N, C-alpha and C positions, 0 to 999 in steps of 0.2 A: 239466584241467591236472594233471599228475603232481606230487605233493608227496613229497619224500623223507622217509621215516619213521625215527624212532629205533627201533632193533631191540630196545631194552630196554623202554621204556614204550609203544611202538607209537603214539606221537603224532607229528605232523609235527615236524621238527627245530626249527622256529621256536617251537613251544610245548611243547618237551620238559619233562617234569616229573621227570626222574631226579634223585635227590639228588646234591649235590656232595660231601658227606662220605661216607666209607666206611660201609657198613651196620653197624648196631649188632650187637654180639655178645652173646648172652644164654645163660644156662644152659638155658632152655626151648626146646624144638624146636616150632615152629609149623607145622602142616600144614593147609592149606585144601583141603577136599574140595569141588570146585566143580561145581555142576550144569551140564550142557551149555548151558542157556539163558544162564547167566551167562558161561560160557566164550566163547560165540559173539559175544555183544554187548559183551563187556568189552574196551575198548582199554586204558584205564589206570584202571580203577575202584578201589574201596577195597581189594579183595583183592590186586591186582597192586601197588598202592602200598605195601601192607604188606610184601610180599616184596622190594620194592626197598630198603626201609629196614631190614630185619632180616636179618642174615646167616643162612644155612642154613634160612630159612623157604622153604616150597615149596607149589606148587599142584598138585593132582592132579585132573584133570577126570574126570567120570564120574557114574554113578548107582548101579550095583551094585559095591560096593567090597570085598565079602568075598573075592573071588577075584583082586583087583587085586594084581599082584606087588609093586609098590612099597609098598602099604599093608601087605601081609603081612610084608614084610621089616622095616618099621618096628615093627610089633606084636611080631614074633617076636625082635627084637634083644634079647638079655638085658641090655644096657646101658640100655635104654629102659624107662620106666614110662608106657605108653600110656593115655590117658584121653580121653573124649569130653566136650567142652564143650557141655552141653545141659541145660536145666532139667528138673526132675522130682522126684517124691517120693523117688527113690532117689539123687539127686545130692547130693554133698558141697557144702554152701554155704560158700564161702570167706569170706562176709561175717559168719559166726557165730564167736564166740570159740572158740578151741581147734581150729578146723578146719585151720589151718595145720600144727599139730603132728600132727594125724591124717594129713594128706596126706604130711608128711615121713616119718612112720613107715611108711606104706604104700609110699612110693617107695624107701625104704631105700638112699639114695645113688644110685639110678638117675636117668637124665635124664628129667625130665617131658616127655613128647611129647604135646602137646595137639592133638587133631583137632577142627577146626571145620567144620561144614557151611556152605559159602558159597552160599546160595540164598535165595529168598523162603521165607516160612514154609510155603506149600503145597508148594513143590518140596522143601523140606527133609524134609517128611513122606514124600514119595515116595522120597527117598534112604534114609531109615531103614527104610522098608518093604522096599526092595530090598536093604538091607545090614543084616540083623538082627544080624550079628556085631558091628557097632558098638555096639549097645545092650547087649552083654555086657561091654563095657569098663567100668571104673570111670568114673562120670560126675561132672562138676564143674559148678558154677554159682556165680553171685555176683549181688549187687544192685548195679547201676551207681551210681556216685557222682553222676552228672549225667545229665540227659536227653540225647537225641541232638542233635547239632549240625548235623544235616541242614538245609540251607536250600532245596535244590532238589528235595527229595523229601519227600513226606508219609508218615510212618511210622504204622502202625496204633495205636501207643502211644508216648508220649514215651520210654519206657525200652527200646524196640526200637532197637538200635544198628546202625550200619553195621559191616561186617567189621573195618575199621580201628579204629573206636572200641571194638569188642568186644575186640580184641587189646590195645589200650591199657589198658582197664579190667582185663583179665585180668592183665597185667603189674603193674599197681598192686596188685592183690589178692595176687598171689604175692610181691611185694616186702614188703608189709605182713605177710605170713605168714613172712617170713624165708627164702623159697625162691627169690628172684630178686634180681638187682641191675639195676635199670632205669636206665641211665645218663643218658638224655636224654628226660625225660618230656614235653617239648614237641614233639618231632620228628614223631611220627606225626600229632598234631593239626595241626601246621603244614602237613604234606603234604596233609591232608584239606582244610584251608582253601584252599590253593593250587589244588587240584583243583576245588573248587567255584567259586572265583573265576574260573578259566579258563572253566568251563562257563557261568557267568552272563554273562561278557563275550562269549562266543561267541554265546549266545542273544540277547543285546541287539543284537549286530551283525547277526545274521540277521534279527531283527525290523525293524531300521532299513532293511535292504535290501528287505525285502518291502513296507514302507510307502512307499518312495521313489517319487514319481510318475514316470510314464513321459513323456519329452519328446514333444511332438506336432509 
């Protein structure tokens, strides 16, 4: 049976998760570099939910991004300060004192344009191997304030976050550093909870239908 889909969140209209309020406007530009595996299977996962709730955030699917025209345009824009959110020894840790001032000085008034690899950890390594130019960008990291709120997925570590949670924590860290104004700190988490609640209810309904005995 055909079900009419919402063209924004790609869910059936009866279970649309699009926000009612206008998307939040931020100083920071959020760019999700989404591995094709995520792109193919994602209806309204955490990456798409992030972009529905933040104005000017965008998803760019692919694996090799160094020659991607859109990525190049964002990196080469003189008004942007592009950086890669990825942990490592060379990453500026926003959780440390003084890091906000260092980032503000480096950005010099340009718009912080944060690239996030939206993929599993193994797939993210593939993206970085195929996109060595990303690793030449200034890198940023932070220590999450809380463990992941995933209920329906087991993370390898409690501090491994969903894309939506990662963006939420990034915005908190940037605001603490004086580089962002995060107007509605509960919005992304509320969207995350609604998405999981829908998936749990859907799974429960499917299980009930499977267990229902067949009339004889």
